[in-house]
C-alpha positions as CSV (number, residue, x, y, z in Angstrom):
1,M,57.2,159.4,84.6
2,S,60.8,158.9,84.7
3,E,61.4,158.6,80.9
4,S,64.5,159.9,79.1
5,R,65.8,160.2,75.6
6,N,67.2,156.6,76.0
7,S,64.1,155.1,77.2
8,P,63.9,151.9,75.4
9,V,61.1,150.9,73.0
10,L,59.4,147.7,75.0
11,V,57.5,145.0,73.0
12,G,55.3,142.2,74.5
13,V,55.9,138.8,73.0
14,D,53.8,135.6,73.4
15,G,54.9,133.5,70.3
16,S,51.9,134.6,68.4
17,P,52.1,135.7,64.8
18,A,51.0,139.2,66.0
19,G,53.5,139.4,68.7
20,E,56.1,138.4,66.0
21,A,54.7,141.1,64.1
22,A,55.0,143.8,66.8
23,A,58.7,142.6,67.5
24,R,59.6,143.8,63.8
25,W,57.7,146.9,64.1
26,A,59.6,147.5,67.7
27,A,62.7,146.6,66.3
28,R,62.5,149.6,63.5
29,E,61.2,151.9,66.1
30,A,64.1,151.5,68.1
31,A,66.5,151.9,65.4
32,Y,64.6,155.1,64.3
33,R,65.0,156.4,68.0
34,A,68.6,155.0,68.7
35,V,67.2,153.6,71.6
36,P,67.6,149.9,72.9
37,L,65.0,147.2,72.4
38,E,63.3,145.6,75.2
39,L,61.7,142.1,74.4
40,L,59.1,140.9,77.4
41,H,57.4,137.5,78.0
42,V,55.2,137.0,80.9
43,F,54.5,133.5,82.0
44,T,51.7,132.4,84.6
45,P,53.5,131.1,87.5
46,S,52.6,127.7,89.1
47,V,53.9,124.7,90.9
48,G,56.9,123.2,88.8
49,D,56.9,126.0,86.2
50,G,60.1,124.9,84.8
51,P,58.7,123.8,81.3
52,T,56.6,127.2,81.2
53,R,59.8,129.2,81.9
54,E,61.7,127.3,79.1
55,A,58.8,127.8,76.6
56,G,59.1,131.6,77.6
57,M,62.6,131.8,77.1
58,N,62.5,130.2,73.8
59,C,59.6,132.7,72.8
60,L,62.0,135.3,73.9
61,I,64.9,134.1,71.8
62,R,62.7,133.7,68.7
63,A,61.3,137.0,69.1
64,E,65.0,138.4,69.5
65,A,65.9,136.7,66.4
66,I,63.1,138.2,64.3
67,A,64.2,141.8,65.6
68,R,67.7,141.1,64.8
69,Q,66.9,140.0,61.3
70,T,64.6,143.0,60.9
71,V,67.2,145.5,62.2
72,P,70.8,143.6,62.1
73,G,73.0,145.0,64.9
74,Q,69.7,146.5,67.1
75,P,70.8,146.4,70.7
76,S,68.2,144.3,72.5
77,A,67.3,142.8,76.0
78,R,65.1,139.8,77.1
79,V,63.2,139.9,80.0
80,L,61.3,136.8,81.2
81,Q,58.8,137.5,84.2
82,P,55.9,135.5,86.0
83,G,52.6,137.3,86.6
84,D,49.8,139.0,84.5
85,A,51.1,140.2,81.3
86,V,48.9,143.5,81.6
87,E,50.1,144.5,85.0
88,K,53.8,143.9,83.7
89,L,53.2,146.0,80.6
90,I,51.6,148.6,82.8
91,E,54.1,148.7,85.4
92,R,56.9,149.3,82.7
93,S,54.7,152.0,80.8
94,G,56.2,154.8,82.7
95,S,59.8,154.2,82.1
96,V,59.8,153.4,78.4
97,A,59.5,155.3,75.2
98,V,56.5,153.3,73.7
99,I,55.2,149.9,74.0
100,A,54.3,147.7,71.3
101,V,51.7,144.9,71.3
102,G,50.1,142.4,68.8
103,A,46.6,143.1,68.3
104,W,45.8,139.6,69.6
105,G,47.4,136.4,70.8
106,F,46.8,133.0,69.7
107,G,43.8,131.5,67.9
108,R,42.2,135.2,66.9
109,G,43.7,135.5,63.3
110,A,40.2,135.3,61.9
111,N,38.7,137.8,64.4
112,P,39.0,141.6,63.5
113,F,38.6,142.7,67.0
114,L,41.2,143.6,69.4
115,G,42.6,141.1,71.9
116,G,42.2,141.7,75.6
117,V,45.8,142.3,76.6
118,A,46.2,145.0,73.9
119,R,43.0,146.6,74.8
120,A,43.6,146.6,78.7
121,V,47.0,148.1,78.0
122,V,46.2,150.7,75.6
123,A,43.5,151.7,78.3
124,R,45.8,152.2,80.8
125,S,49.3,152.8,79.7
126,K,51.4,155.9,80.7
127,A,53.4,155.7,77.5
128,P,52.1,155.6,73.9
129,V,51.1,152.1,72.6
130,V,51.4,150.7,69.3
131,V,48.9,148.1,68.4
132,V,50.4,145.9,65.2
133,R,48.0,143.8,63.2
134,G,49.6,141.7,60.4
135,Q,52.7,142.8,58.7
136,P,53.6,146.4,59.3
137,P,54.0,148.2,56.1
138,D,57.1,150.4,55.5
139,T,55.8,152.7,53.0
140,G,53.0,155.3,53.0
141,P,52.3,158.4,55.3
142,V,51.6,158.7,59.0
143,V,48.0,159.8,59.7
144,V,46.9,161.6,62.9
145,G,43.5,162.7,64.1
146,V,43.5,166.4,65.3
147,D,41.0,167.7,67.9
148,D,41.5,170.2,70.6
149,S,41.8,168.1,73.5
150,P,45.3,167.1,75.5
151,D,45.2,163.7,74.0
152,G,45.1,165.4,70.8
153,A,47.8,167.6,71.3
154,A,50.0,164.7,72.5
155,A,48.9,162.5,69.4
156,L,50.0,165.3,67.3
157,R,53.5,165.6,68.6
158,F,53.9,161.9,68.4
159,A,52.8,161.7,64.9
160,Y,55.1,164.4,63.7
161,A,58.1,162.9,65.3
162,A,57.2,159.5,63.7
163,A,57.0,160.9,60.3
164,A,60.1,162.8,60.8
165,V,62.1,159.7,61.8
166,R,60.6,157.8,58.7
167,G,60.9,160.8,56.2
168,C,57.4,160.3,55.1
169,P,54.4,162.7,54.9
170,L,52.0,163.4,57.8
171,I,48.3,163.7,56.9
172,A,46.6,165.6,59.8
173,V,42.9,164.9,59.5
174,R,40.1,166.7,61.3
175,V,36.8,165.2,60.9
176,W,33.4,167.4,61.1
177,Y,29.8,166.6,60.0
178,D,27.5,169.5,61.3
179,L,27.7,172.6,59.0
180,E,28.2,174.6,61.9
181,E,31.4,172.9,62.9
182,E,33.3,173.1,59.4
183,A,34.5,176.7,60.2
184,A,35.7,175.9,63.7
185,G,37.2,172.5,62.4
186,A,38.9,174.2,59.6
187,R,40.4,176.9,61.8
188,M,41.7,174.5,64.4
189,L,43.3,172.2,61.8
190,A,45.0,175.3,60.0
191,E,46.3,176.4,63.5
192,S,47.6,172.9,64.5
193,V,49.3,172.6,61.1
194,E,50.7,176.1,61.5
195,Y,52.0,175.3,64.8
196,L,54.0,172.3,63.6
197,R,55.5,174.3,60.7
198,R,56.8,177.0,62.9
199,A,58.1,174.8,65.8
200,R,59.3,171.9,63.5
201,S,60.8,171.5,60.3
202,G,61.4,169.0,57.8
203,V,57.9,167.1,57.7
204,L,55.5,167.4,54.6
205,V,52.4,168.0,56.6
206,Q,48.9,167.8,54.6
207,P,46.0,168.9,56.4
208,R,42.9,167.2,55.4
209,L,39.2,168.4,56.5
210,V,36.9,165.4,56.4
211,R,33.3,165.6,56.5
212,E,32.0,162.1,58.0
213,R,29.2,161.3,60.6
214,H,31.6,159.0,62.6
215,R,35.1,160.6,63.3
216,A,36.8,156.8,62.8
217,D,35.3,156.6,59.3
218,G,37.1,160.0,58.5
219,I,40.4,159.0,60.0
220,L,40.5,155.7,58.4
221,S,39.5,157.3,55.0
222,A,42.1,159.6,54.9
223,S,44.8,157.6,53.2
224,A,44.7,154.5,51.2
225,G,47.7,153.1,52.8
226,P,49.0,154.6,55.6
227,R,52.0,153.2,57.5
228,L,50.8,154.4,60.8
229,I,47.7,155.7,62.5
230,V,48.1,158.1,65.6
231,V,45.0,159.0,67.8
232,G,44.5,160.3,71.3
233,S,43.3,158.2,73.9
234,R,40.3,160.0,74.9
235,R,40.1,157.7,78.0
236,R,37.4,158.0,80.7
237,R,36.4,156.3,83.7
238,M,33.7,153.7,84.3
239,R,32.7,151.9,87.4
240,G,36.3,152.5,88.7
241,R,38.3,151.6,85.5
242,S,39.9,153.2,82.6
243,I,38.2,152.7,79.1
244,L,38.8,154.0,75.4
245,G,36.9,156.5,73.6
246,I,34.7,155.2,71.1
247,T,36.8,156.6,68.2
248,T,39.7,155.2,69.5
249,H,38.1,151.7,70.2
250,A,36.6,152.0,66.6
251,I,40.2,152.4,64.9
252,L,41.8,149.8,66.8
253,D,39.4,147.2,65.7
254,R,39.4,148.3,61.9
255,A,42.6,149.5,61.0
256,R,45.0,147.3,58.8
257,C,47.9,149.1,59.7
258,P,49.7,149.9,63.3
259,V,47.9,152.2,65.3
260,A,49.6,154.6,68.0
261,V,47.4,155.3,71.0
262,V,48.9,158.1,72.8
263,P,47.9,159.5,76.3
264,A,47.6,163.1,77.3
265,L,50.1,162.7,80.0
266,S,52.6,161.5,77.4
267,R,55.7,163.6,76.9
268,P,57.6,164.1,73.7
269,R,60.4,161.5,73.6
Protein backbone atom coordinates (compact mmCIF):
# COMPACT_ATOMS: atom_id res chain seq x y z
CA MET A 1 0.00 0.00 0.00
CA SER A 2 1.07 3.55 -0.63
CA GLU A 3 -0.24 5.05 2.56
CA SER A 4 1.48 7.81 4.49
CA ARG A 5 0.88 9.60 7.74
CA ASN A 6 -1.03 12.21 5.73
CA SER A 7 -3.36 9.73 4.06
CA PRO A 8 -6.90 11.12 4.07
CA VAL A 9 -9.99 9.73 5.72
CA LEU A 10 -12.39 8.67 2.98
CA VAL A 11 -16.18 8.61 3.42
CA GLY A 12 -18.67 7.28 0.92
CA VAL A 13 -21.84 9.40 0.83
CA ASP A 14 -25.14 8.76 -0.94
CA GLY A 15 -27.50 11.31 0.60
CA SER A 16 -29.02 8.84 3.06
CA PRO A 17 -29.19 9.50 6.82
CA ALA A 18 -26.65 6.72 7.40
CA GLY A 19 -24.31 8.30 4.85
CA GLU A 20 -24.62 11.65 6.59
CA ALA A 21 -23.87 10.00 9.94
CA ALA A 22 -20.77 8.47 8.35
CA ALA A 23 -19.72 11.97 7.18
CA ARG A 24 -19.96 13.24 10.78
CA TRP A 25 -17.87 10.36 12.08
CA ALA A 26 -15.31 10.76 9.30
CA ALA A 27 -14.95 14.49 9.94
CA ARG A 28 -14.09 13.83 13.59
CA GLU A 29 -11.69 11.04 12.64
CA ALA A 30 -9.88 13.28 10.15
CA ALA A 31 -9.58 15.96 12.82
CA TYR A 32 -8.19 13.44 15.35
CA ARG A 33 -5.59 12.35 12.80
CA ALA A 34 -4.92 15.89 11.50
CA VAL A 35 -5.42 14.73 7.90
CA PRO A 36 -7.76 15.84 5.10
CA LEU A 37 -11.26 14.46 4.66
CA GLU A 38 -12.29 13.13 1.26
CA LEU A 39 -16.00 12.79 0.42
CA LEU A 40 -16.82 10.40 -2.42
CA HIS A 41 -20.11 10.01 -4.26
CA VAL A 42 -20.42 7.46 -7.06
CA PHE A 43 -23.24 7.56 -9.58
CA THR A 44 -24.33 5.11 -12.27
CA PRO A 45 -23.37 6.49 -15.68
CA SER A 46 -26.02 6.62 -18.38
CA VAL A 47 -26.94 8.52 -21.53
CA GLY A 48 -27.94 12.04 -20.58
CA ASP A 49 -26.80 11.66 -16.97
CA GLY A 50 -26.57 15.41 -16.34
CA PRO A 51 -29.34 15.39 -13.70
CA THR A 52 -27.68 12.42 -11.98
CA ARG A 53 -24.36 14.24 -11.83
CA GLU A 54 -26.07 17.34 -10.47
CA ALA A 55 -27.85 15.30 -7.80
CA GLY A 56 -24.55 13.67 -6.88
CA MET A 57 -22.79 17.01 -6.53
CA ASN A 58 -25.64 18.30 -4.36
CA CYS A 59 -25.23 15.21 -2.19
CA LEU A 60 -21.53 15.97 -1.80
CA ILE A 61 -22.14 19.63 -1.01
CA ARG A 62 -24.61 18.68 1.72
CA ALA A 63 -22.26 16.06 3.18
CA GLU A 64 -19.39 18.54 3.19
CA ALA A 65 -21.58 21.09 4.99
CA ILE A 66 -22.41 18.46 7.62
CA ALA A 67 -18.72 17.65 8.03
CA ARG A 68 -17.78 21.30 8.43
CA GLN A 69 -20.59 21.85 10.89
CA THR A 70 -19.27 18.89 12.88
CA VAL A 71 -15.62 20.06 12.73
CA PRO A 72 -15.37 23.71 11.65
CA GLY A 73 -12.33 24.35 9.48
CA GLN A 74 -11.71 20.70 8.63
CA PRO A 75 -9.96 20.51 5.22
CA SER A 76 -12.03 18.46 2.80
CA ALA A 77 -12.36 17.56 -0.86
CA ARG A 78 -15.41 16.49 -2.88
CA VAL A 79 -15.02 13.69 -5.42
CA LEU A 80 -17.78 12.80 -7.89
CA GLN A 81 -17.18 9.70 -10.02
CA PRO A 82 -19.21 7.49 -12.36
CA GLY A 83 -19.11 3.75 -11.84
CA ASP A 84 -19.81 1.20 -9.12
CA ALA A 85 -19.67 2.44 -5.53
CA VAL A 86 -18.06 -0.71 -4.14
CA GLU A 87 -15.36 -0.84 -6.80
CA LYS A 88 -14.49 2.85 -6.46
CA LEU A 89 -14.15 2.57 -2.68
CA ILE A 90 -12.00 -0.54 -3.02
CA GLU A 91 -9.78 1.22 -5.57
CA ARG A 92 -9.12 4.02 -3.07
CA SER A 93 -8.61 1.70 -0.10
CA GLY A 94 -4.90 1.26 -0.76
CA SER A 95 -4.10 4.96 -0.33
CA VAL A 96 -6.35 6.15 2.53
CA ALA A 97 -6.05 5.91 6.31
CA VAL A 98 -9.56 4.62 6.89
CA ILE A 99 -12.87 4.35 5.01
CA ALA A 100 -16.20 5.29 6.62
CA VAL A 101 -19.52 4.11 5.21
CA GLY A 102 -23.11 4.16 6.42
CA ALA A 103 -24.61 0.86 7.49
CA TRP A 104 -27.20 1.08 4.74
CA GLY A 105 -28.55 3.39 2.06
CA PHE A 106 -32.08 4.59 1.45
CA GLY A 107 -35.04 2.52 2.58
CA ARG A 108 -33.16 0.40 5.14
CA GLY A 109 -33.70 2.39 8.34
CA ALA A 110 -35.91 -0.23 9.98
CA ASN A 111 -33.72 -3.15 8.87
CA PRO A 112 -31.07 -4.19 11.40
CA PHE A 113 -28.91 -5.91 8.80
CA LEU A 114 -25.99 -4.40 6.98
CA GLY A 115 -26.44 -2.99 3.48
CA GLY A 116 -24.80 -4.58 0.46
CA VAL A 117 -22.30 -1.79 -0.26
CA ALA A 118 -21.02 -1.65 3.31
CA ARG A 119 -20.72 -5.43 3.53
CA ALA A 120 -18.83 -5.72 0.24
CA VAL A 121 -16.39 -2.91 1.08
CA VAL A 122 -15.64 -4.37 4.51
CA ALA A 123 -14.95 -7.77 2.96
CA ARG A 124 -12.46 -6.47 0.38
CA SER A 125 -10.89 -3.21 1.57
CA LYS A 126 -7.14 -2.90 2.08
CA ALA A 127 -7.74 -0.17 4.68
CA PRO A 128 -9.73 -0.36 7.92
CA VAL A 129 -13.42 0.27 7.32
CA VAL A 130 -15.72 1.89 9.87
CA VAL A 131 -19.42 1.15 9.47
CA VAL A 132 -21.56 3.87 11.04
CA ARG A 133 -25.06 3.14 12.26
CA GLY A 134 -27.17 6.00 13.63
CA GLN A 135 -25.75 9.00 15.45
CA PRO A 136 -22.12 8.25 16.39
CA PRO A 137 -21.58 8.66 20.16
CA ASP A 138 -18.75 10.89 21.37
CA THR A 139 -18.48 9.35 24.83
CA GLY A 140 -17.64 5.89 26.14
CA PRO A 141 -14.66 3.58 25.69
CA VAL A 142 -13.21 1.88 22.63
CA VAL A 143 -13.78 -1.89 22.74
CA VAL A 144 -11.55 -4.34 20.87
CA GLY A 145 -11.84 -8.07 20.41
CA VAL A 146 -8.52 -9.78 21.19
CA ASP A 147 -7.29 -12.96 19.52
CA ASP A 148 -3.99 -14.39 18.31
CA SER A 149 -4.58 -13.94 14.57
CA PRO A 150 -2.81 -11.37 12.34
CA ASP A 151 -6.19 -9.63 12.01
CA GLY A 152 -6.47 -9.48 15.79
CA ALA A 153 -3.03 -7.88 16.12
CA ALA A 154 -3.92 -5.23 13.53
CA ALA A 155 -7.24 -4.58 15.29
CA LEU A 156 -5.46 -4.14 18.62
CA ARG A 157 -3.07 -1.55 17.16
CA PHE A 158 -5.91 0.34 15.50
CA ALA A 159 -8.02 0.31 18.69
CA TYR A 160 -5.17 1.58 20.86
CA ALA A 161 -4.52 4.46 18.48
CA ALA A 162 -8.24 5.28 18.38
CA ALA A 163 -8.45 5.37 22.18
CA ALA A 164 -5.30 7.49 22.40
CA VAL A 165 -6.55 10.29 20.14
CA ARG A 166 -9.95 10.27 21.84
CA GLY A 167 -8.53 10.30 25.36
CA CYS A 168 -10.74 7.41 26.45
CA PRO A 169 -10.20 3.95 27.96
CA LEU A 170 -9.61 0.87 25.83
CA ILE A 171 -11.45 -2.30 26.83
CA ALA A 172 -9.61 -5.35 25.48
CA VAL A 173 -11.92 -8.37 25.40
CA ARG A 174 -10.96 -12.01 25.11
CA VAL A 175 -13.94 -14.35 24.83
CA TRP A 176 -13.74 -18.00 25.85
CA TYR A 177 -16.23 -20.77 26.58
CA ASP A 178 -14.61 -24.17 27.13
CA LEU A 179 -12.90 -24.47 30.49
CA GLU A 180 -9.77 -25.70 28.75
CA GLU A 181 -9.53 -22.36 26.95
CA GLU A 182 -9.72 -20.16 30.04
CA ALA A 183 -6.05 -20.30 31.06
CA ALA A 184 -4.78 -19.85 27.50
CA GLY A 185 -7.22 -16.99 26.91
CA ALA A 186 -6.21 -15.24 30.11
CA ARG A 187 -2.53 -15.60 29.25
CA MET A 188 -2.96 -14.25 25.73
CA LEU A 189 -5.02 -11.31 26.99
CA ALA A 190 -2.41 -10.47 29.63
CA GLU A 191 0.38 -10.64 27.05
CA SER A 192 -1.52 -8.39 24.65
CA VAL A 193 -2.21 -5.80 27.32
CA GLU A 194 1.38 -5.91 28.58
CA TYR A 195 2.67 -5.38 25.04
CA LEU A 196 0.54 -2.26 24.68
CA ARG A 197 1.63 -0.90 28.02
CA ARG A 198 5.32 -1.40 27.19
CA ALA A 199 5.23 -0.15 23.62
CA ARG A 200 2.88 2.79 24.14
CA SER A 201 1.64 5.00 26.92
CA GLY A 202 -1.17 7.29 27.85
CA VAL A 203 -4.17 4.97 27.44
CA LEU A 204 -5.98 3.19 30.26
CA VAL A 205 -6.27 -0.42 29.05
CA GLN A 206 -8.91 -2.52 30.81
CA PRO A 207 -8.63 -6.27 30.08
CA ARG A 208 -11.86 -8.30 30.16
CA LEU A 209 -11.96 -12.10 30.05
CA VAL A 210 -15.55 -12.95 29.12
CA ARG A 211 -17.13 -16.39 29.07
CA GLU A 212 -19.64 -16.69 26.24
CA ARG A 213 -20.44 -19.43 23.78
CA HIS A 214 -20.50 -16.95 20.91
CA ARG A 215 -17.62 -14.49 20.56
CA ALA A 216 -19.82 -11.70 19.20
CA ASP A 217 -22.01 -11.83 22.33
CA GLY A 218 -18.98 -11.42 24.57
CA ILE A 219 -17.60 -8.46 22.67
CA LEU A 220 -20.98 -6.71 22.41
CA SER A 221 -21.64 -7.16 26.15
CA ALA A 222 -18.23 -5.87 27.27
CA SER A 223 -19.41 -2.26 27.63
CA ALA A 224 -22.85 -0.71 28.02
CA GLY A 225 -22.05 2.28 25.82
CA PRO A 226 -18.91 2.04 23.65
CA ARG A 227 -18.11 4.80 21.17
CA LEU A 228 -16.35 2.35 18.86
CA ILE A 229 -15.98 -1.42 18.55
CA VAL A 230 -12.90 -2.73 16.74
CA VAL A 231 -12.52 -6.25 15.34
CA GLY A 232 -10.28 -8.02 12.89
CA SER A 233 -11.81 -8.88 9.53
CA ARG A 234 -11.09 -12.65 9.75
CA ARG A 235 -11.76 -12.96 6.02
CA ARG A 236 -11.84 -16.22 4.11
CA ARG A 237 -12.31 -17.16 0.49
CA MET A 238 -15.45 -18.88 -0.72
CA ARG A 239 -16.17 -19.59 -4.38
CA GLY A 240 -13.54 -17.11 -5.49
CA ARG A 241 -14.67 -14.18 -3.37
CA SER A 242 -13.75 -12.73 0.01
CA ILE A 243 -16.25 -13.08 2.84
CA LEU A 244 -16.21 -12.01 6.47
CA GLY A 245 -15.81 -14.23 9.49
CA ILE A 246 -18.89 -15.17 11.51
CA THR A 247 -18.01 -13.00 14.52
CA THR A 248 -17.30 -9.89 12.46
CA HIS A 249 -20.50 -10.47 10.47
CA ALA A 250 -22.60 -10.71 13.64
CA ILE A 251 -21.09 -7.63 15.28
CA LEU A 252 -21.67 -5.52 12.18
CA ASP A 253 -25.33 -6.55 12.12
CA ARG A 254 -25.98 -6.06 15.84
CA ALA A 255 -23.77 -3.25 17.16
CA ARG A 256 -25.46 0.09 17.83
CA CYS A 257 -22.24 2.12 17.63
CA PRO A 258 -19.66 2.46 14.82
CA VAL A 259 -17.68 -0.72 14.13
CA ALA A 260 -14.14 -0.70 12.73
CA VAL A 261 -13.12 -3.80 10.79
CA VAL A 262 -9.36 -4.04 10.40
CA PRO A 263 -7.65 -6.35 7.89
CA ALA A 264 -4.39 -8.06 8.73
CA LEU A 265 -2.57 -6.23 5.94
CA SER A 266 -3.42 -2.87 7.54
CA ARG A 267 -0.43 -0.91 8.87
CA PRO A 268 -0.47 1.55 11.80
CA ARG A 269 -1.49 4.99 10.48
